[in-house]
C-alpha positions in Angstrom: -0.1 0.2 0.1 1.5 3.4 -1.1 0.1 6.5 0.5 1.2 9.7 -1.5 0.7 13.1 0.1 0.6 15.7 -2.8 0.6 18.3 -0.5 3.9 17.1 0.9 5.4 17.0 -2.5 4.6 20.3 -3.7 5.9 21.5 -0.3 9.2 20.0 -0.8 9.7 20.8 -4.3 9.1 24.3 -2.9 11.5 23.9 -0.6 14.0 22.7 -2.8 13.3 25.5 -5.3 13.8 28.1 -2.5 17.2 26.4 -1.4 18.7 26.2 -4.9 17.4 30.0 -5.6 19.8 32.8 -6.2 18.4 34.9 -3.2 19.1 32.1 -1.1 22.5 31.5 -2.1 23.3 35.3 -1.7 21.6 35.4 1.6 23.7 32.4 3.1 26.9 34.0 1.8 25.7 37.5 3.2 25.3 35.8 6.8 28.4 34.0 6.3 30.3 36.8 5.9 28.7 38.7 8.4 29.4 35.6 11.3 33.0 35.8 10.0 33.3 39.6 10.3 31.8 39.2 14.0 34.3 36.4 14.7 37.5 38.3 13.6 36.3 41.4 15.5 35.9 39.3 18.8 39.1 37.6 18.5 40.5 41.4 17.9 39.3 42.7 20.7 40.1 39.9 22.7 43.6 40.0 21.6 43.7 43.5 22.4 42.3 43.0 26.0 45.4 40.2 26.6 47.7 42.8 25.2 46.6 45.0 27.4 46.5 42.6 30.8 49.8 41.5 30.1 51.3 45.0 30.0 49.5 45.7 32.9 51.1 43.2 34.9 54.4 43.3 33.5 54.5 46.9 34.6 53.7 46.2 38.2 57.1 44.0 38.1 59.1 46.7 36.4 61.5 48.0 39.3 63.1 50.4 36.7 59.6 52.0 36.4 58.9 52.0 40.2 62.2 53.9 40.6 61.3 56.4 37.9 58.0 57.3 39.5 59.7 57.7 43.1 62.6 59.9 41.5 60.0 62.0 39.5 57.8 62.6 42.9 60.5 63.4 44.8 61.6 65.9 42.3 58.1 67.3 42.0 57.7 67.8 45.8 61.5 69.0 46.6 61.0 72.7 46.5 65.0 73.3 45.8 64.8 71.2 42.7 64.9 72.3 39.4 63.5 69.2 36.7 63.9 71.4 33.7 67.8 71.5 34.5 67.8 67.6 33.7 67.1 68.2 30.4 70.5 70.3 30.0 73.7 68.8 28.2 75.4 68.5 31.6 72.6 66.4 33.3 71.2 65.0 30.5 72.7 61.5 31.4 72.0 61.8 35.1 70.6 58.9 37.1 67.7 61.5 37.7 67.2 62.3 33.8 67.8 58.6 33.0 64.6 57.6 35.5 62.6 60.3 34.3 63.3 59.6 30.8 62.4 55.8 31.5 58.7 56.5 32.4 58.2 59.2 29.8 59.4 56.8 27.1 57.4 54.0 28.4 54.1 55.8 28.6 55.1 57.3 24.9 55.3 53.7 23.7 52.2 52.9 25.3 50.2 56.0 24.2 51.5 54.9 20.4 50.1 51.4 21.0 46.7 52.7 21.9 46.8 55.1 19.1 47.4 52.0 16.8 45.0 49.9 18.5 47.3 47.7 20.3 46.0 47.9 23.8 42.8 48.9 25.2 42.3 52.1 26.2 39.3 51.7 28.6 41.2 49.3 30.4 44.6 51.5 30.7 42.5 54.1 31.7 40.9 52.5 34.4 43.9 51.2 35.7 46.2 54.1 35.0 44.2 57.5 35.4 45.9 58.8 38.1 49.4 57.6 37.8 49.4 59.0 34.0 47.8 62.4 34.7 49.8 62.8 37.5 53.0 61.9 36.1 52.4 64.1 33.0 51.7 67.2 35.3 54.9 66.4 37.6 56.9 66.0 34.4 55.7 69.0 32.0 58.4 71.1 32.9 60.9 68.7 32.1 59.2 67.6 28.7 58.9 71.5 27.8 62.5 71.9 28.4 63.7 68.8 26.2 61.5 70.2 23.5 63.1 74.0 23.7 66.5 72.3 23.4 66.2 70.2 20.9 63.8 72.2 19.0 61.5 69.7 18.4 57.9 69.8 19.8 57.6 65.9 18.8 59.1 64.6 22.0 56.1 62.8 23.7 53.5 64.1 22.0 51.3 61.2 22.0 51.8 61.0 25.8 51.0 64.7 26.0 47.7 64.0 24.1 46.9 61.0 26.0 47.4 62.6 29.4 45.3 65.8 28.4 42.6 64.0 27.0 42.0 61.7 30.0 42.4 64.8 32.4 39.6 66.2 30.8 37.7 63.2 31.4 38.1 62.1 35.0 37.3 58.6 36.1 33.4 58.1 37.4 33.1 57.0 41.3 31.6 53.6 41.3 31.7 53.7 45.2 28.0 54.2 45.5 27.0 53.0 42.0 25.0 49.9 41.6 26.2 48.3 38.5 29.8 48.5 39.1 30.6 45.0 38.4 29.3 43.1 34.8 27.2 40.6 37.3 25.4 43.3 39.4 
């Protein structure tokens, strides 16, 4: 006994027609491209965040960076010091000048990396807003002196732009704000 369903057969024929149509193939390719692009962008974002986390953890172990911050703080707080003089030829290779250059070069490279999309700025900003804005303020006289002596205004320009941008947009206080953590 053979049972045939004319409605089923016509429905399957219509479905086969849809699957073999140009519109269906075009839509399938379009959705495939969208999924591929989404995957690439997601992987790029994840890689940027991993690079940033590696940088943050690596910076914590950098003793020279820590010594540079201490030196800058000491020079800034010492009313008798002249941080501009460290840019002069006779003091350019002093321990203090090298420590100041070390932290400025560190943050200039990070600022360039941010500009090029290597690091995640939101993560760096949350972790280092105070450090960068304070460090730039404390070193600004030295930076100005280096630019004047070398007659180049490009020294530490990415760092300057970063510090000024961050300074103009302070971090919000999360202390009393609900939803601080993503799972709240």
